[in-house]
C-alpha positions as CSV (number, residue, x, y, z in Angstrom):
1,X,-63.0,90.6,-134.4
2,X,-61.8,94.0,-133.1
3,X,-58.5,95.1,-134.8
4,X,-55.5,95.4,-132.6
5,X,-53.1,98.3,-132.4
6,X,-50.8,96.9,-135.1
7,X,-53.6,96.1,-137.5
8,X,-55.2,99.5,-137.0
9,X,-51.9,101.3,-137.6
10,X,-51.2,99.4,-140.8
11,X,-54.7,100.1,-142.0
12,X,-54.3,103.9,-141.4
13,X,-51.0,103.9,-143.3
14,X,-52.4,102.0,-146.2
15,X,-55.3,104.5,-146.5
16,X,-53.0,107.5,-146.2
17,X,-50.6,106.2,-149.0
18,X,-53.4,105.0,-151.2
19,X,-55.2,108.4,-151.0
20,X,-51.9,110.2,-151.7
21,X,-51.0,108.0,-154.6
22,X,-54.4,107.9,-156.3
23,X,-54.9,111.6,-155.7
24,X,-51.6,112.5,-157.2
25,X,-52.0,110.3,-160.3
26,X,-55.7,110.9,-161.0
27,X,-55.8,114.6,-160.2
28,X,-52.6,116.6,-159.4
29,X,-49.8,116.9,-156.9
30,X,-51.6,119.5,-154.8
31,X,-52.7,116.7,-152.4
32,X,-49.0,116.3,-151.5
33,X,-49.2,119.6,-149.6
34,X,-50.4,117.3,-146.9
35,X,-47.1,115.4,-146.9
36,X,-46.0,116.9,-143.5
37,X,-49.1,115.5,-141.9
38,X,-48.4,112.1,-143.6
39,X,-44.8,112.1,-142.3
40,X,-45.8,113.0,-138.7
41,X,-48.7,110.4,-138.7
42,X,-46.3,107.7,-140.2
43,X,-43.5,108.2,-137.6
44,X,-46.1,108.4,-134.8
45,X,-47.6,105.1,-135.8
46,X,-44.2,103.5,-136.1
47,X,-43.2,104.8,-132.7
48,X,-46.5,103.7,-131.2
49,X,-45.7,100.1,-132.2
50,X,-42.1,100.1,-131.0
51,X,-41.6,97.5,-128.3
52,X,-39.0,99.0,-126.1
53,X,-38.3,102.6,-125.4
54,X,-34.9,103.3,-123.8
55,X,-32.0,105.7,-123.8
56,X,-30.4,104.0,-126.8
57,X,-33.5,104.7,-128.9
58,X,-33.6,108.3,-127.7
59,X,-29.9,108.8,-128.6
60,X,-30.4,107.3,-132.0
61,X,-33.4,109.5,-132.7
62,X,-31.6,112.6,-131.6
63,X,-28.5,111.9,-133.6
64,X,-30.3,111.0,-136.8
65,X,-32.7,113.9,-136.6
66,X,-30.1,116.6,-135.8
67,X,-27.4,115.1,-137.9
68,X,-29.4,114.6,-141.0
69,X,-31.0,118.0,-140.8
70,X,-27.5,119.6,-140.4
71,X,-26.1,117.6,-143.4
72,X,-29.1,118.7,-145.5
73,X,-28.9,122.3,-144.5
74,X,-25.2,122.4,-145.3
75,X,-25.9,120.6,-148.6
76,X,-28.5,123.2,-149.6
77,X,-26.2,126.1,-148.6
78,X,-23.0,124.8,-150.2
79,X,-23.9,122.2,-152.8
80,X,-20.8,120.3,-151.6
81,X,-22.5,117.3,-150.0
82,X,-25.4,116.1,-152.3
83,X,-24.8,118.4,-155.2
84,X,-26.6,121.6,-156.0
85,X,-30.3,121.5,-155.1
86,X,-33.1,123.3,-153.3
87,X,-36.3,122.3,-151.6
88,X,-39.8,123.0,-152.9
89,X,-42.9,123.7,-150.7
90,X,-44.5,120.4,-150.1
91,X,-42.3,119.3,-147.2
92,X,-43.4,122.0,-144.9
93,X,-41.8,124.7,-142.8
94,X,-38.2,125.5,-143.6
95,X,-35.2,126.6,-141.5
96,X,-32.2,127.7,-143.4
97,X,-34.1,126.8,-146.6
98,X,-34.3,123.2,-145.4
99,X,-37.6,121.5,-144.2
100,X,-37.5,120.6,-140.5
101,X,-39.3,117.4,-141.4
102,X,-36.4,116.2,-143.5
103,X,-34.9,115.0,-140.3
104,X,-38.1,113.1,-139.5
105,X,-37.9,111.5,-142.9
106,X,-34.3,110.4,-142.4
107,X,-35.2,109.0,-139.0
108,X,-38.2,107.1,-140.3
109,X,-36.3,105.6,-143.3
110,X,-33.3,104.6,-141.2
111,X,-35.5,102.9,-138.5
112,X,-37.6,101.1,-141.1
113,X,-34.6,100.0,-143.2
114,X,-32.7,98.7,-140.2
115,X,-35.7,96.7,-139.2
116,X,-35.9,95.3,-142.7
117,X,-32.2,94.4,-142.8
118,X,-32.4,92.7,-139.5
119,X,-35.3,90.5,-140.7
120,X,-33.5,89.6,-144.0
121,X,-30.3,88.5,-142.1
122,X,-32.0,86.9,-139.1
123,X,-31.9,83.4,-140.6
124,X,-28.5,83.7,-142.4
125,X,-25.4,83.3,-140.2
126,X,-23.1,84.7,-142.8
127,X,-24.9,88.0,-143.0
128,X,-26.1,88.2,-139.4
129,X,-23.6,90.9,-138.4
130,X,-24.0,94.5,-137.6
131,X,-21.9,95.6,-140.6
132,X,-23.9,93.4,-143.0
133,X,-27.2,94.7,-141.6
134,X,-26.1,98.3,-141.9
135,X,-24.9,97.7,-145.4
136,X,-28.2,96.1,-146.5
137,X,-30.2,98.9,-144.8
138,X,-28.1,101.6,-146.5
139,X,-28.4,100.0,-149.9
140,X,-32.2,99.8,-149.3
141,X,-32.3,103.5,-148.6
142,X,-30.3,104.3,-151.7
143,X,-32.6,102.3,-154.0
144,X,-35.6,104.1,-152.4
145,X,-33.8,107.5,-153.0
146,X,-33.2,106.5,-156.6
147,X,-37.0,106.2,-157.0
148,X,-37.7,109.4,-155.1
149,X,-35.3,111.4,-157.2
150,X,-37.2,110.6,-160.4
151,X,-40.4,112.3,-159.2
152,X,-39.3,114.8,-156.5
153,X,-39.4,117.9,-158.8
154,X,-42.8,116.9,-160.2
155,X,-44.3,116.8,-156.7
156,X,-42.5,119.9,-155.5
157,X,-40.3,118.1,-153.0
158,X,-36.8,119.2,-154.2
159,X,-35.0,120.2,-157.3
160,X,-31.4,119.5,-158.5
161,X,-29.4,121.6,-160.8
162,X,-29.9,120.4,-164.4
163,X,-32.9,118.4,-163.2
164,X,-30.8,115.3,-162.5
165,X,-29.5,114.1,-159.2
166,X,-25.7,113.6,-159.6
167,X,-23.8,110.5,-158.5
168,X,-22.5,112.6,-155.6
169,X,-26.0,112.6,-154.2
170,X,-26.2,108.8,-154.1
171,X,-22.7,108.3,-152.6
172,X,-23.6,110.8,-149.9
173,X,-26.9,109.1,-149.2
174,X,-25.1,105.8,-148.9
175,X,-22.4,107.1,-146.6
176,X,-24.9,108.8,-144.2
177,X,-27.4,105.9,-144.4
178,X,-24.7,103.4,-143.6
179,X,-23.4,105.5,-140.7
180,X,-26.8,106.0,-139.2
181,X,-27.8,102.3,-139.7
182,X,-24.6,101.0,-138.2
183,X,-25.2,103.2,-135.2
184,X,-28.7,101.6,-135.0
185,X,-27.1,98.1,-134.9
186,X,-24.4,99.1,-132.5
187,X,-27.0,100.4,-130.0
188,X,-28.9,97.1,-130.4
189,X,-32.3,98.8,-130.9
190,X,-35.2,96.3,-131.2
191,X,-36.5,95.7,-134.7
192,X,-39.7,93.7,-134.0
193,X,-42.1,96.2,-135.6
194,X,-44.5,95.1,-138.3
195,X,-45.7,98.6,-138.8
196,X,-42.2,99.7,-139.8
197,X,-42.0,96.9,-142.4
198,X,-45.3,97.9,-143.9
199,X,-44.3,101.6,-144.0
200,X,-41.1,100.8,-145.9
201,X,-43.1,98.7,-148.4
202,X,-45.6,101.5,-148.8
203,X,-42.8,103.9,-149.5
204,X,-41.5,101.7,-152.3
205,X,-45.0,101.2,-153.7
206,X,-45.8,104.9,-153.6
207,X,-42.6,106.2,-155.3
208,X,-42.3,103.2,-157.6
209,X,-45.9,103.8,-158.8
210,X,-45.3,107.5,-159.4
211,X,-42.2,106.6,-161.4
212,X,-44.3,104.3,-163.6
213,X,-47.2,106.9,-163.9
214,X,-44.8,109.8,-164.8
215,X,-42.5,107.6,-167.0
216,X,-39.5,108.9,-165.2
217,X,-36.6,106.4,-165.1
218,X,-32.8,107.1,-165.0
C-alpha cells in the first residue's frame, strides 16, 4: 500500500530524529550542526499536514515568531527575562546574538503543544476550556524545556551563567508559553494534525534520551 502524506511525513520525522539521536550519542554532537535543517523540515511537514489555512493561523504564526524572537533577543542582551545566557552555534544564523530559527522553534512547540492539549481535554468537559488547554500546553512546554536545559550546553545550543538555568527561565517560559497558547485557543485554530502529535513525542524522546545518555538531571 502506498503511504499517504501523513504517514510519509511521520516516517521522515522519525528518521531525522533517530539519526540525530543515534549520531549524537554514538559519535559526537557535530551532527547537530544540521539542527537548522531539522527545524525547517519539521515545521514544513507540520504545516503541510495542517487542515485549514486562514488569517487566524497567519496571525498566530506572525505573533509567535516575531514575539518570541524579540523576547529571546532582549533576554540575551539584558539577562532580565530568562536569566543570563548566550547562544552557541548549532542553531544557525544569528541576529543580535539570537538565532533567527529560535522563533521557528517557539512556533513549532506552541502549535504542537496546543494540539496535544486539545486532544487531552477533548473528552473531559471540566478541562475543555480555552484556559485549561492553554495551561496544559504551557506546562507541557515547560517540562520539555526542563529536559532541553540539561543538555543544551553539551550540544552547543545555549549556555546559562553558572551552567544552570535559573527558576526565572522556567517562569518566563511558562508565562510566554501560556500567552501564546491561549492566543492559539482564542483564535480557534484547528488541531487535527497527527504529524504535530508525533513531532512533540519525538522532541520528548530526543531530549529525554540525551538526558539519560549524558546523565544530566536537575
